[in-house]
N, C-alpha and C positions, 0 to 999 in steps of 0.2 A: 718465185715467179715474178718477172718484171712486167710492168705495164708497157705494152708496145715496144718490146725489145728492139733496140737499134733503129727506131723510127721516131722522128720528131719533125714537126713543121714550125717549131718555135723559131721566130726570127729575133735574134738578139744582136744589136749593133753596139759592140763595146766602145767604139769611137764616139757614140752619142751619150754614153754613160756620164752622169754628172756626179756620181758618188753619193747620191742622197740616201741610198739604202732602202728605198721604198719597196723594191722588188723582194728584198729579204723579209720585210715586214709582212707582205701580203701573200707570199708563196707558202701554201700549206704543206708542201713536200720538201722544203728546204733545199731546192736545187741551186740556189745562188749563194755566193760568198762575196765578201767585200775585202779587197786587198789593195793597198796603196790608193785608196779612194776610187777604186774601179770595181764594178761587179763582174763576176764571171759565173758560168754555169759549172757546177761541180759534177753533176751526173745527169745527162740529158735523158737517160732511161727512166729517171724518177719523175720527169715532167709529165703532167696530165693535161697540159695546155688549157688550164682553166681561164686564162686570159685576163 
């Protein structure tokens, strides 16, 4: 069972990403990945929006 399947209100602006990796460090569900010094969301259904 997925948490809030196909629903998310997370606002992620890739153009504002500095590639610091902080999102990866703090996300307990591992929804972010860093590629070419830019973060992206790997699976929005895993996001619990803990902010």
